[in-house]
C-alpha positions as CSV (number, residue, x, y, z in Angstrom):
1,M,-52.4,-22.1,-15.4
2,L,-49.5,-20.1,-16.9
3,K,-46.5,-22.1,-17.9
4,K,-43.0,-20.6,-17.9
5,S,-40.9,-22.1,-20.7
6,T,-38.1,-21.4,-23.1
7,V,-38.8,-19.1,-26.0
8,I,-37.5,-21.1,-28.9
9,G,-40.6,-22.0,-31.0
10,N,-41.3,-21.8,-34.6
11,L,-41.9,-18.4,-36.3
12,S,-45.6,-18.3,-35.8
13,Y,-45.2,-18.9,-32.1
14,I,-42.6,-16.2,-31.8
15,L,-44.8,-13.8,-33.8
16,I,-47.8,-14.4,-31.6
17,Y,-45.7,-14.1,-28.5
18,L,-44.0,-10.8,-29.4
19,M,-47.2,-9.2,-30.6
20,S,-48.5,-9.7,-27.1
21,L,-45.9,-7.4,-25.7
22,F,-47.6,-4.3,-27.1
23,L,-51.3,-5.2,-27.0
24,L,-53.3,-2.6,-25.1
25,S,-54.7,-4.2,-21.9
26,N,-56.9,-1.1,-21.0
27,S,-58.0,2.0,-22.7
28,A,-55.9,5.2,-22.6
29,N,-58.3,6.6,-20.0
30,A,-58.1,3.6,-17.6
31,S,-57.2,4.3,-14.0
32,T,-53.5,4.0,-13.3
33,T,-54.3,2.7,-9.8
34,N,-55.5,-0.6,-11.3
35,L,-53.2,-3.2,-12.9
36,S,-53.9,-4.2,-16.5
37,N,-55.1,-7.7,-17.2
38,N,-51.6,-8.7,-18.3
39,A,-50.0,-7.1,-15.3
40,Y,-52.4,-9.0,-13.0
41,L,-51.6,-12.3,-14.6
42,I,-47.9,-11.7,-14.7
43,T,-47.8,-10.6,-11.0
44,N,-49.9,-13.5,-9.9
45,F,-47.8,-16.0,-11.8
46,Y,-44.4,-14.8,-10.4
47,Q,-45.7,-14.3,-6.9
48,Q,-46.7,-18.0,-6.9
49,N,-43.3,-19.1,-8.3
50,Q,-40.8,-17.2,-6.3
51,Q,-37.5,-18.8,-5.5
52,Q,-35.4,-16.9,-2.9
53,C,-31.6,-16.7,-2.8
54,T,-31.1,-18.3,0.6
55,S,-27.6,-19.9,0.8
56,I,-24.7,-18.0,2.3
57,N,-22.7,-18.1,-1.0
58,C,-25.7,-16.9,-3.0
59,K,-26.3,-14.0,-0.7
60,A,-22.6,-13.1,-0.9
61,L,-22.6,-13.2,-4.7
62,L,-25.8,-11.1,-4.8
63,K,-24.2,-8.5,-2.6
64,K,-21.4,-8.2,-5.0
65,V,-23.7,-7.7,-8.0
66,K,-25.7,-5.1,-6.1
67,K,-22.5,-3.3,-5.4
68,Y,-21.9,-3.0,-9.2
69,A,-25.5,-1.9,-9.6
70,K,-25.0,0.9,-7.1
71,W,-22.0,2.0,-9.1
72,G,-24.4,2.4,-12.1
73,V,-23.2,-0.6,-14.2
74,P,-26.1,-1.3,-16.6
75,S,-25.5,-5.1,-16.8
76,A,-25.6,-5.4,-13.0
77,N,-28.8,-3.4,-12.7
78,I,-30.5,-5.5,-15.4
79,T,-29.5,-8.7,-13.6
80,I,-31.1,-7.4,-10.4
81,A,-34.1,-6.0,-12.2
82,T,-34.7,-9.3,-13.9
83,A,-34.5,-11.1,-10.5
84,Y,-37.1,-8.7,-9.1
85,L,-39.3,-9.1,-12.2
86,T,-39.4,-12.9,-12.0
87,G,-39.0,-13.6,-8.3
88,D,-36.0,-15.8,-9.2
89,G,-33.5,-15.1,-6.5
90,L,-35.2,-12.1,-5.1
91,S,-38.8,-11.4,-3.9
92,Y,-41.0,-10.4,-6.7
93,N,-41.0,-6.6,-6.8
94,P,-41.7,-4.8,-10.1
95,K,-41.3,-1.4,-8.6
96,L,-37.7,-2.1,-7.5
97,A,-37.1,-3.7,-10.9
98,A,-38.3,-0.5,-12.6
99,Q,-35.9,1.5,-10.4
100,H,-32.9,-0.6,-11.4
101,L,-33.9,-0.4,-15.1
102,K,-34.1,3.4,-14.9
103,N,-30.7,3.4,-13.3
104,A,-29.4,1.3,-16.2
105,Q,-31.1,3.5,-18.7
106,N,-29.5,6.6,-17.2
107,H,-26.1,4.9,-17.8
108,G,-26.8,4.2,-21.4
109,S,-28.3,0.7,-21.5
110,L,-30.4,0.1,-24.6
111,R,-31.7,-3.2,-23.1
112,A,-33.1,-1.3,-20.1
113,I,-34.9,1.1,-22.4
114,W,-36.4,-1.8,-24.3
115,M,-37.5,-3.6,-21.1
116,L,-39.0,-0.4,-19.6
117,S,-41.2,0.0,-22.7
118,Y,-42.7,-3.4,-21.7
119,L,-43.2,-2.3,-18.1
120,Y,-44.9,1.0,-19.1
121,Q,-47.1,-0.8,-21.6
122,N,-48.4,-3.3,-19.0
123,G,-48.2,-1.1,-15.9
124,L,-45.7,-3.3,-14.1
125,G,-43.9,-1.3,-11.3
126,V,-44.9,2.0,-13.0
127,D,-48.1,3.7,-13.9
128,Q,-49.4,2.3,-17.2
129,N,-48.5,4.6,-20.0
130,S,-48.8,3.4,-23.6
131,K,-47.4,6.7,-25.0
132,K,-44.3,6.4,-22.8
133,A,-44.0,2.8,-23.8
134,Q,-44.0,3.6,-27.5
135,Q,-41.5,6.5,-27.0
136,L,-39.1,4.1,-25.3
137,F,-39.6,1.5,-27.9
138,S,-39.0,4.1,-30.7
139,L,-35.9,5.2,-28.9
140,A,-34.6,1.6,-28.9
141,I,-35.3,1.4,-32.6
142,K,-33.5,4.8,-33.2
143,K,-30.5,3.6,-31.2
144,K,-30.5,0.4,-33.3
145,Y,-31.0,-2.0,-30.4
146,P,-31.1,-5.4,-32.3
147,P,-34.0,-7.0,-30.3
148,A,-36.1,-3.9,-30.9
149,L,-35.3,-4.0,-34.6
150,F,-36.1,-7.7,-34.7
151,Q,-39.4,-7.2,-32.8
152,K,-40.6,-4.4,-35.1
153,A,-39.8,-6.5,-38.2
154,L,-41.8,-9.5,-36.8
155,K,-44.8,-7.3,-36.0
156,Q,-44.8,-6.1,-39.6
157,L,-44.5,-9.6,-40.9
158,Q,-47.4,-10.8,-38.8
159,N,-49.7,-8.2,-40.3
160,Q,-49.1,-9.4,-43.9
161,A,-51.7,-11.5,-45.6
162,T,-49.4,-12.7,-48.4
163,K,-45.8,-13.8,-48.5
164,N,-45.3,-12.6,-52.0
165,K,-45.2,-8.9,-51.1
166,H,-41.8,-7.3,-51.0
167,L,-41.3,-5.5,-47.6
168,P,-38.2,-3.4,-47.9
169,E,-38.5,-1.9,-44.4
170,V,-38.6,-5.4,-42.9
171,E,-35.6,-6.4,-44.9
172,K,-33.8,-3.3,-43.7
173,L,-34.7,-3.9,-40.0
174,L,-33.5,-7.5,-40.1
175,T,-30.4,-6.6,-42.1
176,T,-29.4,-4.0,-39.5
177,A,-30.0,-6.4,-36.6
178,A,-28.1,-9.2,-38.5
179,Q,-25.1,-6.9,-39.1
180,L,-25.1,-6.3,-35.3
181,Y,-24.7,-10.1,-34.9
182,F,-28.1,-10.7,-33.5
183,K,-28.6,-14.4,-34.3
184,P,-32.4,-14.6,-34.4
185,A,-32.4,-11.8,-37.0
186,Q,-29.6,-13.5,-39.0
187,Y,-31.6,-16.8,-39.0
188,L,-34.9,-15.3,-39.9
189,L,-33.4,-13.2,-42.7
190,A,-31.6,-16.2,-44.1
191,K,-35.0,-18.1,-44.1
192,L,-36.7,-15.3,-46.0
193,Y,-33.9,-15.1,-48.6
194,Q,-33.9,-18.9,-49.0
195,Q,-37.7,-19.1,-49.5
196,G,-38.3,-15.7,-51.2
197,N,-40.9,-14.7,-48.7
198,F,-41.3,-10.9,-48.3
199,V,-37.9,-10.4,-50.0
200,K,-36.4,-11.3,-53.3
201,I,-35.1,-14.8,-53.2
202,N,-31.4,-14.8,-52.7
203,P,-29.7,-18.2,-52.1
204,L,-26.2,-16.6,-51.9
205,A,-27.3,-14.1,-49.1
206,A,-29.0,-17.0,-47.3
207,A,-26.0,-19.2,-47.5
208,S,-23.7,-16.4,-46.2
209,L,-26.0,-15.9,-43.2
210,Y,-26.3,-19.6,-42.5
211,K,-22.6,-20.0,-42.6
212,R,-22.1,-17.4,-39.9
213,L,-24.6,-19.2,-37.7
214,S,-23.3,-22.6,-38.4
215,F,-20.0,-21.9,-36.6
216,T,-22.0,-21.7,-33.3
217,E,-24.4,-24.5,-34.4
218,Y,-27.3,-22.1,-34.2
219,K,-30.6,-24.0,-34.7
220,D,-30.4,-26.0,-38.1
221,S,-28.2,-23.5,-39.9
222,S,-25.7,-26.1,-41.0
223,K,-28.5,-28.3,-42.4
224,Q,-30.1,-25.4,-44.2
225,L,-26.8,-24.4,-45.7
226,T,-26.4,-28.0,-47.0
227,N,-29.9,-27.8,-48.5
228,I,-28.9,-24.7,-50.5
229,L,-25.8,-26.4,-51.8
230,K,-27.8,-29.5,-52.9
231,T,-30.3,-27.4,-55.0
232,N,-29.6,-28.1,-58.7
233,N,-30.9,-24.9,-60.3
234,H,-27.9,-22.6,-59.4
235,S,-26.1,-20.8,-62.2
236,Q,-22.4,-21.4,-62.7
237,A,-21.6,-18.0,-61.2
238,M,-23.8,-18.9,-58.2
239,E,-22.1,-22.3,-57.8
240,S,-18.7,-20.5,-57.7
241,S,-19.8,-18.0,-55.1
242,L,-21.4,-20.7,-52.9
243,A,-18.2,-22.7,-53.1
244,K,-16.2,-19.7,-51.8
245,I,-18.7,-19.2,-49.0
246,T,-18.4,-22.8,-47.8
247,Q,-14.8,-23.7,-48.6
248,N,-13.6,-23.3,-45.1
249,K,-16.7,-24.7,-43.4
250,V,-16.0,-27.7,-41.2
251,I,-18.9,-27.5,-38.7
252,M,-21.4,-30.4,-39.2
253,F,-25.1,-30.3,-38.3
254,N,-25.7,-31.1,-34.7
255,N,-29.2,-31.8,-33.3
256,T,-28.1,-30.6,-29.8
257,V,-29.7,-27.2,-29.0
258,T,-28.1,-25.2,-26.2
259,S,-29.9,-22.2,-24.9
260,A,-30.5,-20.3,-21.7
261,S,-33.3,-21.5,-19.6
262,S,-35.5,-19.8,-17.0
263,S,-34.7,-22.6,-14.7
264,D,-31.0,-22.0,-14.6
265,N,-29.6,-21.7,-11.1
266,F,-29.6,-18.2,-9.9
267,E,-26.4,-18.7,-8.0
268,K,-24.7,-19.8,-11.2
269,T,-26.1,-16.7,-13.0
270,L,-24.6,-14.5,-10.4
271,T,-21.2,-16.2,-10.5
272,T,-21.1,-15.7,-14.3
273,K,-22.2,-12.1,-14.0
274,I,-19.5,-11.3,-11.4
275,K,-16.8,-12.7,-13.7
276,E,-18.1,-10.6,-16.5
277,L,-18.2,-7.5,-14.4
278,A,-14.7,-8.0,-13.0
279,S,-13.2,-8.3,-16.5
280,N,-15.1,-5.5,-18.1
281,V,-15.5,-2.8,-15.4
282,R,-13.0,-0.5,-13.8
283,F,-14.1,1.6,-10.8
284,N,-12.3,4.8,-10.0
285,G,-13.7,5.3,-6.5
286,A,-16.3,7.9,-7.4
287,P,-19.9,6.9,-6.7
288,F,-21.9,5.9,-9.7
289,Y,-19.0,6.1,-12.1
290,W,-17.8,3.3,-14.3
291,K,-16.0,2.6,-17.5
292,A,-16.6,-0.3,-19.8
293,K,-13.8,-1.7,-22.0
294,N,-16.2,-2.7,-24.8
295,Y,-18.3,0.2,-26.1
296,K,-19.9,-1.0,-29.4
297,C,-23.5,-2.1,-29.2
298,L,-23.1,-5.5,-30.7
299,S,-25.2,-8.6,-29.8
300,G,-23.7,-10.1,-26.7
301,S,-21.4,-7.1,-26.1
302,F,-21.0,-5.9,-22.5
303,L,-22.4,-2.3,-22.8
304,C,-25.2,-3.2,-25.2
305,D,-26.0,-6.2,-23.0
306,T,-27.9,-8.0,-25.8
307,P,-28.4,-11.8,-25.1
308,T,-27.7,-14.1,-28.0
309,T,-30.8,-16.3,-27.3
310,L,-34.5,-15.4,-27.3
311,S,-35.0,-17.4,-24.1
312,E,-32.6,-15.3,-22.2
313,L,-33.8,-12.1,-23.8
314,Y,-37.4,-12.7,-22.8
315,S,-36.7,-14.4,-19.5
316,F,-38.7,-11.8,-17.6
317,I,-42.0,-12.5,-19.4
318,P,-44.2,-15.6,-19.0
319,T,-44.2,-17.0,-22.5
320,S,-48.0,-17.8,-22.5
321,L,-49.0,-14.2,-22.1
């Protein structure tokens, strides 16, 4: 039986999971009238685990979010699409999910492009089309959508037999995603620099990345930063640089991990989304027209709509597939 859980495992778990996103379920000549094996499993799982939005307050909140979606606001369309894809709040309906994602895509959402690539690959709500899926994924890469960059880097790492080989493209992909403040990329890149796997060992670069992450207590970033400082084989110049990096650091390691969960209350999600929409969107009265105050595609930014946790990012996919 499929189990829906939070996507915060070790690297090998994430690698195996992400690789499943683009495995071909059928040949290119398979009939588009039949669901792929993955699509069948996903559909069956979510149909059996639907949770409807039934309270008066929840329905009122949902109506407000749908209003923003009709205006063409990408974030609202993705919220509705995710609900349709998971059966969490709305009846499971991948076709309606695909429609909302296409609406978000038409209004510039990179996250929608990335999610649609998954739907086309697996034939969820759309005719299965591996070529279209790859085109969308490549577009997300071209537009520098952080999760797409991260996913491509992980796929390349998974195909390597040795950790000693330098992979400049992987380093570039992770660096770009890290510069866009995507925390999973920052953390993985720090690990690689710290251990010298697939890149040239660079304690200074690792420490710098861990420091950024430590202020939000991301995973064990504070602990890893401390480990780098305790290493005794640093040169005098390195010690001086490390001291500058950590001189203002006051966050201590905390074992508490906070992340989004697929079991989060749908009504709470809607409430948070409406507050976000109200503070970021101005509607001028014309149908399907909106303006966002924040325009840069940075992790967590409104227009880019990039979640900061893997669990939220992949909330629409059963983790065991």
